C-alpha positions as CSV (number, residue, x, y, z in Angstrom):
1,X,131.8,113.2,116.7
2,X,134.6,111.7,114.6
3,X,135.3,112.5,110.9
4,X,133.5,109.3,109.6
5,X,130.4,110.3,111.5
6,X,130.4,113.8,110.2
7,X,130.7,112.8,106.5
8,X,128.1,110.1,106.0
9,X,124.5,110.6,104.9
10,X,122.4,107.4,104.9
11,X,119.4,107.3,102.6
12,X,116.8,104.6,102.1
13,X,116.5,103.7,98.4
14,X,114.0,101.0,97.4
15,X,113.5,102.2,93.8
16,X,110.2,103.9,94.6
17,X,109.6,107.5,93.6
18,X,109.6,108.7,97.2
19,X,113.0,107.0,97.7
20,X,114.3,108.6,94.6
21,X,113.2,112.0,95.9
22,X,115.1,111.2,99.2
23,X,118.2,110.3,97.2
24,X,118.1,113.5,95.2
25,X,117.8,115.5,98.5
26,X,120.6,113.5,100.1
27,X,122.9,114.1,97.1
28,X,122.3,117.8,97.2
29,X,123.0,117.9,100.9
30,X,126.1,115.8,100.5
31,X,127.5,118.2,97.9
32,X,126.8,121.2,100.2
33,X,128.4,119.5,103.2
34,X,131.2,117.5,101.5
35,X,129.7,114.3,102.7
36,X,129.4,110.7,101.4
37,X,126.1,109.1,100.7
38,X,125.3,105.5,101.6
39,X,122.2,104.1,99.9
40,X,120.6,101.3,101.8
41,X,117.8,98.9,100.7
42,X,116.4,96.1,102.8
43,X,114.5,93.0,101.8
44,X,112.5,90.4,103.6
45,X,110.8,87.1,102.7
46,X,107.1,87.8,102.4
47,X,104.9,86.4,105.2
48,X,103.3,84.0,102.8
49,X,106.6,82.6,101.5
50,X,107.2,78.8,102.0
51,X,110.5,77.0,101.7
52,X,108.5,74.3,99.9
53,X,108.0,76.6,97.0
54,X,107.3,80.3,96.9
55,X,106.7,82.7,94.2
56,X,110.4,82.9,93.4
57,X,113.7,81.3,94.7
58,X,115.0,83.0,97.9
59,X,118.0,84.5,96.2
60,X,115.8,86.5,93.9
61,X,114.4,88.6,96.7
62,X,117.8,90.0,97.4
63,X,118.6,90.3,93.7
64,X,115.4,92.2,93.0
65,X,116.0,94.6,95.9
66,X,119.6,95.2,94.7
67,X,118.5,95.8,91.1
68,X,115.8,98.3,92.2
69,X,118.3,100.2,94.3
70,X,121.0,100.2,91.6
71,X,118.6,101.4,88.9
72,X,117.5,104.3,91.1
73,X,121.0,105.2,92.1
74,X,122.3,105.0,88.6
75,X,119.5,107.2,87.3
76,X,119.4,109.8,90.1
77,X,123.1,110.1,90.8
78,X,124.1,110.3,87.1
79,X,126.3,113.4,86.8
80,X,126.5,114.0,90.5
81,X,130.0,114.6,91.9
82,X,129.0,112.7,95.0
83,X,130.0,109.0,95.1
84,X,127.2,106.7,96.4
85,X,128.1,103.6,98.5
86,X,125.4,100.9,98.1
87,X,124.3,98.4,100.7
88,X,121.7,95.6,100.5
89,X,120.5,94.3,103.8
90,X,118.2,91.4,104.8
91,X,115.7,92.6,107.4
92,X,113.0,95.1,108.1
93,X,113.6,98.3,106.3
94,X,113.3,100.6,109.3
95,X,115.7,98.5,111.4
96,X,118.1,98.2,108.5
97,X,118.2,102.0,108.1
98,X,118.5,102.6,111.8
99,X,121.5,100.2,112.0
100,X,123.1,101.6,108.9
101,X,122.8,105.2,110.2
102,X,124.4,104.4,113.6
103,X,127.6,106.1,112.6
104,X,126.0,108.6,110.2
105,X,125.5,112.4,110.4
106,X,122.1,112.2,108.9
107,X,119.4,109.7,107.8
108,X,117.2,110.6,104.9
109,X,114.0,108.7,104.0
110,X,111.2,109.2,101.6
111,X,107.6,109.3,102.6
112,X,104.9,107.4,100.8
113,X,102.4,109.8,102.2
114,X,100.1,107.5,104.2
115,X,97.9,109.4,106.6
116,X,98.0,109.0,110.3
117,X,95.5,106.1,110.4
118,X,97.3,104.0,107.8
119,X,100.7,105.1,109.0
120,X,99.8,103.8,112.4
121,X,98.5,100.5,111.0
122,X,101.4,99.9,108.6
123,X,104.2,100.9,111.1
124,X,105.6,103.5,108.7
125,X,109.3,103.2,108.1
126,X,109.8,106.9,108.1
127,X,107.9,107.3,111.4
128,X,109.9,104.5,113.1
129,X,113.2,106.1,111.9
130,X,112.2,109.5,113.1
131,X,111.3,108.1,116.6
132,X,114.3,105.7,117.1
133,X,117.2,107.2,115.1
134,X,120.4,108.3,116.9
135,X,121.0,111.0,114.3
136,X,118.8,113.6,112.7
137,X,116.3,112.3,110.2
138,X,115.0,114.1,107.1
139,X,111.7,112.8,105.7
140,X,111.3,113.9,102.1
141,X,107.8,114.2,100.7
142,X,107.3,114.4,97.0
């Protein structure tokens, strides 16, 4: 494992409370292990979106995702000695996290707490990451 791999913790941060909990955990782990944190948020066009006119212009989806992540990182990482890199990706959240963590030491995600039935129906991001990641995955529950 090279130095870059050893020192990167990827964390999914979409602005939700579970993702904020995951970011808190990742920051504490990064401080203990002298690692960097890379916060990742993914966005997609909703299934009902039409190019003829949707609920908002296409650029606003990306801007909204970035704003949600930035607000969460600014709040949670305030006062932390760990510097947080930020990445906004177009695509499915689980795939974006798997791709971003390809060179990482650890992937951290929050859990919204859906039970097994809903988790199976919804294709849980944390479940997909746990099954398909090339690095260890920490799923943080509130």
